[in-house]
C-alpha positions in Angstrom: 84.4 119.0 182.7 83.0 117.1 179.8 84.6 117.6 176.4 82.2 117.1 173.4 82.3 117.8 169.7 80.0 120.6 168.6 78.4 119.9 165.2 76.3 122.5 163.3 73.2 121.2 161.4 72.5 123.8 158.7 69.4 122.1 157.3 71.1 119.8 154.9 74.6 119.1 156.1 76.4 118.5 159.4 79.5 120.6 159.9 82.1 120.1 162.6 82.5 123.3 164.6 84.8 122.8 167.5 85.4 120.9 170.7 83.8 122.5 173.8 83.6 121.8 177.5 80.5 121.6 179.6 80.0 121.2 183.4 76.8 119.4 182.5 75.7 118.2 179.1 73.0 120.4 177.5 69.6 118.9 176.7 67.6 118.9 173.5 65.8 122.2 173.2 68.2 124.2 175.3 70.0 127.3 174.0 73.7 127.6 174.3 76.0 130.4 173.4 79.2 129.4 171.6 82.5 131.3 171.7 81.6 133.0 168.5 78.9 134.9 170.5 76.0 133.3 168.6 73.1 131.5 170.2 72.4 127.9 169.1 69.5 125.5 169.8 70.5 122.0 170.8 69.0 119.4 168.5 70.5 116.2 169.7 73.0 115.0 172.3 74.9 111.8 172.1 77.4 110.2 174.4 79.8 107.4 173.7 79.4 104.2 175.8 82.7 102.5 176.8 84.7 104.6 174.4 88.2 105.8 175.2 90.1 108.3 173.0 93.3 110.2 173.4 91.4 113.4 172.3 89.1 113.1 175.3 85.7 113.8 173.7 82.8 111.9 175.3 80.0 112.8 172.9 78.5 114.9 170.2 76.1 117.9 170.5 74.2 118.7 167.3 73.0 122.4 167.1 71.5 124.8 164.7 71.8 128.6 164.9 68.9 130.4 166.5 67.2 132.8 164.2 68.6 136.3 164.6 65.2 137.8 165.2 64.4 135.6 168.2 64.9 137.2 171.6 67.6 134.7 172.6 69.8 135.9 169.8 69.5 139.5 170.9 69.6 138.8 174.6 73.2 137.7 174.6 74.9 140.7 172.9 78.1 139.7 174.7 81.7 140.3 173.7 83.3 137.2 175.2 86.7 138.9 175.7 85.3 142.0 177.4 82.3 140.6 179.3 83.2 137.1 180.5 87.0 136.9 180.7 88.8 138.1 183.9 
């Protein structure tokens, strides 16, 4: 598992969201769904070269929220606790 810092780009500012785990790093242009149930479009992915931290993060994924009227925002009407957790 790869731990990265998820950062929201809201058009003018960059806002730290949370640390997340991925099996594989997403790529620019890919949609991801965060634990808040919202779809985000990946803008940039960075990884740290030769960097060791006690917090374990290996990179930064910059995202912006997908518009609510796009199909990807409506496709994932999931309740994380009910639909994905065992």
